[in-house]
N, C-alpha and C positions, 0 to 999 in steps of 0.2 A: 286320703284319710290319714290323719296324724297318728303316731304311735299312742298318744295319750287317749284319743278317742277310741282307738282299737282296744287298748287296755281296759278302759272304762266299760266298753261294750262286753268284753270277755268276762269281766268281774260281774257285771249285771247278769249275764247269761248263766254263769256259774251259780250265782245266788238264787236265781229262779229255779234251776235244776235241783239245788239242795232243798229249797222250799217244797217243791213238788214231791221229791223223794220222801221227805218227812211226812207230808200229808198222806201219801199213799201207804207208807209203812212207818207208823210212829215208833216202832221198836228201834232203839239206837243201833247203829251199825258198829261192828267191831272195826278197829283200825285196818285190819286185813281187808274186810269187805269194802270199806271206803276207798282204800288204795286201789282195789280191783276195779271198782266202779269208775274212778277218775282215769285210771290208766287206759281202760277200754274206751272211754269217751275221747281222750286225747289221741289215742292211736287211730281210732276211727276217723277223727277229723284230719289227721295227717294224711291218711290214705285217701280220704275224700278230696282234699286239696290237690294231692299229687295226681290223682286220676282225672281231675277236671282242669288242670293247667294245659295250656297250649304246648304241644311238643317242642315248639321253638323256644320255650322258656326253660332251657336246660338247667340253669342255675337254681331256679325255684323248684323244678321237678326233683333235682338231686337233693336239695335241702329238705323238702317234704319227705322224700324217701328215707333220708337219714333220721328224721324225727320218727317216722314209722318204725324203723329198725330199732331205734333207741327205746321206744316204748315197748316193743316186743321183748327186748332184752330185760327191761324192768319187770315185765309180766312174768318172764321166766324166773327172775330173782325172787319175785313175790311168791311164786308157787313153791319155792324152797323154804319159805317161812311157815311156821305153824299157824293155822287159821285163828287160833285163840291166843296168839302171841300178844302179851300186854304192850300197851303203848309205851310204857316206861322201860322196856327191855332194850339192851344195847343193839340187838339185831333190828328191832323195829325203828329205833331212832336213826340208825345208820341208813336203813332203807328209806325212811321218810326224808332224810336229807338229800339222798340221790334223786328221789322223785320230785322233791320241791325244786331242786336246782334245774332239772330238765324242764319242768313245767314253767319255771320263771323265764327260761329262754324262749319257749314256744309262745307263751302268753304275753311277752314283753313286760313282765312285772318288774318294777324297779326296786 
């Protein structure tokens, strides 16, 4: 499967998840809540991939483990922010850049 197909699939899946979350809960999420949601999703996916790889695939297991650890670290950093931190605050902008950069690597977004 090409990286382009994988990226398109990931974007489609993310779009569906957003649509479902809006339909279930039409109240807008705060930036903190949205970050929490996506960090949990991406962390869970990294763990799922890691746990279901063949033990002989050492490089992929290690890479998935590094992603899981990176998302855990992001989650820890997010918990240090106020839940009502405005999107325009320096702290939220800085955090958003870190989260985006990591998600870009994981989701193969160009």
